[in-house]
N, C-alpha and C positions, 0 to 999 in steps of 0.2 A: 451501937454500938462496937460492932463486928467492922465495920469497917472504919471508926478511930484504932482499934488495935490495928489493922492491918498496916493503916500510916503508921502504925510508930514501930511496929516490926520492918517496915520497908524504909524506914528512917535508919532503926540501926542499924541495919544491912549497909545501908548506902556508906555509913560513917565508917563502919568496920573495913569494908573497902577501901577508899580513903586512904585510913590510917597505914591499913596495910600496905597499899600504895606509895604511900610517902613516905611510910618507913625504910619500906626497897629503895623509891630514889635514892634517900637520902644517905641506905647503906652502900648503894655502887659509888653514888659521887663522890661520897669523903673517903671511899675506896680506894676509888682512882686518883684522890688526889694526896694520897698516901696520911691524911689526915683520921683517918675513925678505921681500925679490924673490930671485927665483931665480938662480944668476947662470948660469946656461946656460937658451937658450932656442935648442937646434937643430932643427932639423927632426926630426930623430927621438921624440926629447923631447917635442916634442907630441903625437907623435901616438903613443906610448907614453900620456901623458895625457889624451889627450882624449875616449877612452870614458868615463873616470873622470871628467868634467869635465860631459862630456855627463849619464853617469845623477844625477850630485849636482845639474845643475840641474834635470833632471826632477824630481826628489824635492822638489825645495826648490821647484817652479812649482807641483804640484802639492798641495801642503802649504799653501802658501798660497793656493790656488782653493780647496779643499775649507775652509779656513778663514773665507774668505769668503763663502763661500755658507750653511756653516752661521750664520754669523752675521746675513748676509741672513734667513735664511729663521726665527732667531730675532729678531732685530727686526722683520720685514713680523708677526710672529704676535702681538709686542707692540701694534705699530700698529693690528694689526685689530682688538683686544682694547679697545684704549682707543677707536677708533674706536665701535666700536656698545657702548658706554657710553655715550658723547657723542651716539650716536645715541637711544638708550633715555631720556636726561635730556631730550633737544630732543624728545621727544616728548611725555613728562607735562608738561613744563612749557607745550606748543602747546595739550595737551589743560587743562591749568588754565585759560590764558588764555580757551580758550575758555568753558569756566566762568564765567570772571569776568566774560567781554563780557557773555551772556547775563543772567546774576545784574546788573549794570550797565542793561544793557537793560529788565529788568521792573520793579528799582524806580525807575528814572529814571519809566518809562510812570507807575508805580505813586504816585511822588512828584508828578507832573505832574498827576497826576489829582486826588489829595488836595491840592492849592493853587486848582484849579479849581474842584472843589467847595466850593462857600464857603456852603452850607447843611444840609454835615453835619459833624460831627468823626469824625473816623475813625482807627481803631488798625488799622494795618499787621503784617500776621502772616502767619509762614510754615508751610505745611503741613506737619505734621510726621510725619501718621500716616494711615492705610484699612485697615482690616478687611477679609479674604478675604471676609468673611459680606455686609459692607456696602458694596462697592467704589465701588457708583453709586450707593449715598445716605445715607454717612458719612465727614466729613474732620476727625481731630484737627489744630487747631492751635496753639503752640505761646505762647500769652496768653489767664488768666484772669483768675480774680477780682483777684488782687494787681494786675492791669492795669487795672482798669476795665468789665474784660466783663461784660456778665452774659446772665439767658438772656432768650433772644429776639428778640437783635438782630438786623438784619440782616446778610448777607454777600453783600459786593459786589465784581466787579471793575472797572477800568476800564471794560471791555466789556460789564457788565451785571451781575444778582443773581445770586448761587450761592444763598444760603438762608438760613438762621437758627440761630443759638446752640438747641443743644435741652439741653447738658450743660455745666456749668461747674465747673472747680475751680480749684486756689491759681494754675496758673501753665499750664494748657492747659485747649481746651473743645472739644467735640465740635459741630460744623455739620451740620445735613440737610441735604442739598441738593434742589433743586428737582425733580431727576428721582426724588426718592425716590416711588413708589408713594403715599402715606400723607399726602404733603405736600400743600398748595392753597393755592394764589397769587389772588389779585382780580385780574381785569386788565380791559385796555379792548385793541379796536384802536385803533392810532394814528391811524388815517385813518378811518375809519367812527367812530367812538366807542363802538362796540358790546362790553356786558360777559362776562367768562367766566370762568371760571374755569382755571387751567393746575394739569393732576397730570402725575404721571409717568405716563411708559406702561408698562403691564405686558407690553406685547408688545414693546418696545424698549426696553431701559432705558435706553440711550443719547439719548433723545429723550424730550419731552414734549406733552402736549396741550393744547389747548384746548377743554374740554368745557361742556355747557349754550347753546351758541348755538341760536338759533330758527332752523329751516329755509328761509325765508327774509332770514335778516338777511343785512346787505353785509358779506360778509368776503373775502377773495381772498388766493391767494398772490402772494408778496412784499410782504404786510402785516406792517407791526413793530406785535408784542403789549410793553405796556409795564405794570406795575403799577398800577391802580388806586388804589391808597391806601387800602382797604375794608378793613375787617378786625383794624385797630391795630395788625398788626407791620409791613406792609413801605410805606416812602413810599409818595407818584404818584410816575409817572414813571421807575420802572427799567425797564429794558430787559432784557427777558424773553426773548424769539427773534424770529426772522421766518417766517412760516408759510409752508411747503412743501409743504402739503397740505392737501384741505377733502374732508371723506368725509361722506356719511348717518350718522344713527346708526341703529341696529339697529330701532329703534321707530319713524321714521318722523318721528315732529315736530321732534325735533332733529338737528343735528348739528354734525360736530366738527373742530378744524384740526388737521394736523400739526406742530408746530415745530423749528425749527432752535436749539437754543441759542445765546445770545450768548455765551455763555462757552462754553470747552471744558474742560466740566467734569473729563474723564479727565486732563487735563494740565496741574494748576492746583500751583503752589506757592508764588505769595503773594499775597494775598486781603487785604480791606479788613471789618472792623466797622462798623459806625455807630452808635456808642456818642451823640450826640446830634445830634438832629434841632431844627436852628433856626425854618426855615419850611418850609414846603411847595412846594417850587419844581421841578418835574423837570430832572434831567439832562441830559436832549434836548432841544430846544425845540420845540413840539408846533404843527402848523399845520393850517388846514383843506385837505380835499384839490383844494377851488377854491381856495385863498389869501385869500378875504374875511377869514381871522382869521391871518394872518402876522403875526409881532412881538405876538399879543396875549398876556396870561401870564392860562394858566385854569387856573393851580393851585389856582383856590379852590373848586373842587366838580366835581362830575359836571354835566355839560352836559345 
C-alpha cells in the first residue's frame, strides 16, 4: 500500500513540475513573440518564476558566451593563417626584389663599362656553370659560336681580367681563369714598367703570382699589375691585380710577387668577352710614378 502511495505522490510531483515548466516556457515564448502578457504579476508569482528565469538567463548567457568564444577562436585562427601566408609572400617578394636589384646593379655596371671601353666590342655573358674539379680554374658562359664567340678571346669584367675562352660550343663556351696554374699572362708593373708572367698559384688556388722578376727589379707591395699586350691573346692595359707580397725565389736570382686579383673570381655572375679589339688603348690610363708622363698615350709599345 505504501508503495502505491509513494508512486502516486511521485507522479503528482512530476506532473506539477511538468505543468510549471510548460507554463514558464509558454509564457517566455509568447511574451518574446509579443503575443502574450502575463495577466498576473503578484510578488508570489514572480517569486515562483524567478529561479526559472535566472536559470534560463544564465543558460542563454553561457550559450552566447561559448558561441562567441568559439567564433573568436575560429576567426583568430583564420586571420593568423592569412597573416602567415602574407608574411611568406612578402618575404618571397622581398627576396626577389633584392635579387633583381643586385642583378640590375651588376648589369648597369657592365653596361657602363661596355659603353666606356670604346676600344673593344664586348659580348656580355652570364656564368652558367662551374665544375667541381675545376672550380677555381674554369667557368661556363651562356654564349657560343652562334653569338660570335671564338677560341682565345679574352674575358673581362669592369674590374679587370678574368681569363680567355678555351672551348666554344654553339650556345655556350668554357673560359679558363687566370687562377689556373696552367695559364700564363704577360704583364707589366704599371708603376715601374717591370715585365713578368702571371700564373695561378698552386699553393693558393684563389690567388695568382707574377713570376720571372729579376732580384733587383723595382716592384713593390701596392703596385698595380696590367697586361703587357705580348702573347697575342690579351690586349695591353687590362688590370690583373695588385701586389700584396714580394718574395725571393728559391734559386736566389729571381723573385716573385703574390697578387690579389682585380676580379673576385669566386663570385662571378656576369662577364664580357672581347670579340673585337679596335685599337691598342689601355682601359686604365697609365702614368709614370714621377708624373712626367702624365696624360701620355703609352699604348704604342714597350717602353
